[in-house]
N, C-alpha and C positions, 0 to 999 in steps of 0.2 A: 648067283655068279656077278662077278668083280668087275666093272666095266668103266675106264678110261675114256673122259670126252673130250676132246682138245678143242677151243675154240676162241677164235678172235671176238666174235662177239657176245658180249655177257652184262646184266649188269652193272652200271644203272642203263646204260644202253638201251630204248626201249624202240622194238622193233619186232618182225616176224620171225626174225631164227631164235630171239632171244627167247619170245614167248612162248615156239616150240619147245624149244631145249627145255625151259622150266617148267613146263606141261609132260612131258614123257618123261625126263626125271622123275618128277615127283609120283609118277605112273609105276615104274621101275623098281622106286625105292619103297612104292605101298606093295608091291608083289615080292618083295623079300631079298631084292639085287642091291649090292651094292655099288655107288658112282662115284668116282670120282672127276670133277672139274677143274679143267688146267685150261685157266683163263689171262686175261691183261690184267684182274686182282695181285695174279701172284710174281709178278715183275716190275720192274720200271718199264713207265711205256712212254709214248714221245703222240703228239696230238698227228689223226691224218690228215695229210693235204688237201685241205678245199672243205675237208669235214672236221675241225677240231674235239664235234663230241664221241668219236669214235676213235680210240688209244690204241694205238700199234704196239703190241708188248716186244721186249726187250728181252729174250730167253732165249740159248745156244740150246741145241738138238741134246745135248750132253743133260742139262738141266731137266730139260721135258722130261728125258729118259728116268733120269733119277726117280722124278714123281712115280711115274708109271710103274717102274720095278717096284719099289718101293712100296706102294699100294697093292703088290701084288696084281697086277691087272689081267685078267685073264680074255679079254675083248679090249681093242679099242675103235676108238668112232675118231674121225678127223673132220669134223663139222664146216670149216670156213679155208678158203684159200690161201688167208695172212701169213704173216710171219710165225705164230703161234703152228699152223696147221703144215707149215714149210720144215718147222723143226722138227714136228713130231713123224711127220712123214719120210724123214732123214732119218730120225733114229729107228724107226721100224724099219726103212730097206736095208741100214746097213746091218740088221742082227736077222734079217727074214724072218719078220712078225707080219703076217696079214693085217689088214686095218681096211676098214669102209669110210668112207668117203660122202659127203651130201652136196648136191647143189641146188642149193637156195633161193638162188637169185641171179638173174639174167647178165650173171656177170661182163660178157662183152660189152652187150649194149648199157650195163651201168656205171662202165668207165667211160665209152664213149658219150655219153650224155656228160663225165662230169669235164673230161677230156679232150674230147675231140679225137680221139684215136680211132684209129680205123679195126670194128670189132673181130676181124678175122687174124689181127696181130693178138689180139687176148684168146681167142679161140686156142690158140699155140699154147697159150701158160693154161688153158683150161685141160686141156689133150695132157701136157706135159703133168699137171698137176694128178691129175685124179686116174691116169691110164694104170698104174699100180696098182689101185684100189683094187679087194677080193669082190666089191660091191660096190655101187654108186648108189645114193640113193637119191629119185627124184619124185616131185611130188604127183606129177602130174601126164596122161599119156601124151599130150604136145610135147612136154620138156623129156620124156624118154625117148622119142624120136627126135628131137633133138639135139640131142647126147649120141644117138645111134647114128645119125649122118657127121656127124663131128669125130667119129674113130673113138665111141666110150660103147662097145657092147655090152659090160657085164652091168645094167642097172638095175634095180631094186623098186619097187613102189614103195611108198613113205608118204601115205596120206596125213591130213591133219584133220585136228577135232577144237570143240566149243566145250567151254565150264559150264556146269551146269546153271549158272547164276544167269546164262543169257535164254532167258524165255520169254514169251511175250506178256505175263503177268510178271506186273512189278510196279515202282516208282518212273513217273517221264519227268524230264528234264526239264523244271519250271521256267529256266531264260528262253532255253526253243518253243516250249510252250506256247510262250507269247508273243513268237514272231509271225509275222505275215506267211500265210504258207501257199504253195505247197514248200516242206523246210527240205532243203535239199544238202543231204552231210557227207563230208569229207571225212577217215578217218585213217592215220597215219601220219608216219614221217614230214614232216614240209618241208622238203628237197629238190632240188631241181627232177631229180629222175623217177620223183612221184609223178610229174605232172602236173601238179596242181592247178598252174594258171590255166589248165585249158579246160577244165571246172569253171574257175572262178570267172574267166573269161565267155562263157557259154551263154548265149542271150537266153534266157530263159524265165518265166515268171515265178515270182517265191522267193523265199531266202535261204542263202548261201549259207553253212557253217561247216566251219573248220576245227575239228579237234585234230590234237596232235602240236608238237613243236618241233623244232629244226632251222639247221641254218639261211633257209628261204622265207623262213613266217615275217622279219621284219620288210622285207622287199613287197612280200606278198601283199601286207597290210596296208602300205603306202598305195599300192598302185590298185586293188580293191577295198577304198573307204568302207562300199555299202556291205561286203562281209562281215559275221560273225567270227570272232578267231576267240575260241573257248580255252586254249592250251591243251595237255595232254589230262587224259582222263581213264581212271581205272575201274579195275569192278565195277560194284553198282551203280556208279555214277556213269562209267560207260556203257551199261546194259541200259542204264536210262535213256542215255543219248541215241543209244539205235532204235530204241521201243517209240520217242518220240520223234525220228524222221521222218518224213514221205519216201523218201525214197537215199539208198545210199548210191554214191557216184563214187566210181571207181576208175579215176583216169590212166593210172599206170598201164606204160607198158612194157615194164622191165619184170614185172614180177612173175614168179614159178608157179604161185598158190594163188596171193592175196589171201589170210586169214582174215582179215575185218569183213572181208565177203560173206561167210558163214557164219560170223559172230552176229550179223545185221541180221541174217536170214533166220536164223535160229530165234531173233525177236520179232520174228512176223515183217521185216523191213528188207523188200522187193531193192536189186540193186540194177546200176546202169552202167556199163562199162562196154569199153572196145572190145571187138572179137580179135582176141591177142592171148597166148597163152595164159594162163591162170579164168581169165572166165571162161573161155570155150571149152574149160575144162570141168568148172565147179556150176554155172549156170546152164538151168534148162528154159525153154518160153515160159512155164508158168513161174518161176522166180528169178528170172532177170531178162533184161532189156538191152543186144547189143548194136551197135552201129558204128560206121566209122563217122557217123554224124553222129556229135553227142546230145546235142539236142533232142536229135529222133528216140536216140536210147532212153532219155529221162523222158520223156512226154510216153512211151510205150510203157515202161517203167511204174509209172504213176496209175496203171490201170489193173496190177494185178493184183491178187488175190493175196492179202496177209497170212489166213491161216495155211495156206499152200507152202507161202516162203517157209513158215513156221516150218511145217510138219519138216521140210528137206533139210533146213540146217541142223537138226534132231538129230538127222542121222549120222553127223560126222561126230564122234567122239574121241576123246584124247586115250583110252583104254586100248580101242582099236587103231590107233595110230601108234602108243607106245608095243602092241605086238608085231606088227609089219617092221620097225625098228631092231627090236628082238630074234627075229628071224633072219634080219638080213647082217646080223654082226658073226665074224670069221673068228671064234675060240681061238686061243693056243694053249701051248703048254706055259704053267706059269714061271717054271725054270728056266725056260731059255728068257726070259725077260733078265735076269739077274744078269 
């Protein structure tokens, strides 16, 4: 199948949306499907207000449509609710072509955290954007219920996976191994919506390590000089960091899934989190601890069995994720797109 994926989130951005799309696209291509990615790399762009690392592409619906039609797409997936997503949505709607969308982030809470806007106002936009989709892809039962409750009934499940390199066996991070334990790790974008400050402010023994980068990093480094900031890590270096940590602390309240949690589990590292969407769907009493008091969650997570965590993490695979994505697509006749 020839599949067009339109996304406002793409490399060089480093986040769960990009990593999910990259891994699923790799699986689709491995299975013989042809994939076109329409991203900010294809057009002039502007920095997103309050988050300049994210670029907002300037592309008209006709330009997006021309790329999709020239490619000869048989199905369209719109991954994000940004300018490119809006352009693709408008083009498909004008031609009565079906498309799928995905709800990757708790968008209303994300915007509220960055701007102070009322989340209910943002839900109106979410409903408008996703309502025409043949299917809205959601990563967990909790997110599916939230979308249903806000008037979006056509929701399909789309899980996540871990790369084979995330296993308990392998190198450890030398810098982290030399730190006073227990070593408490956070991995992800260092931004206000990730709630990293709640992790760094938790009064718990050990050393706190932050892997990742983002607009809040400089301020947090000044505010919490005792924490260790390693910057962004990838591939084997990231796997080594997971293996070396005693606990992954996931303080976000706005994620729909939390890809880093299953990567950590696959490396044998238990997770401490708040009992919110994402963690409540991913973690079990054997693999993670959730509490409104993050200190209590961390203390409980430190007692968990690493072998059980690794076994649970290994169940999440990208081939399974790609199959769910493919099953949800709504193909259309190529001739219609001309």
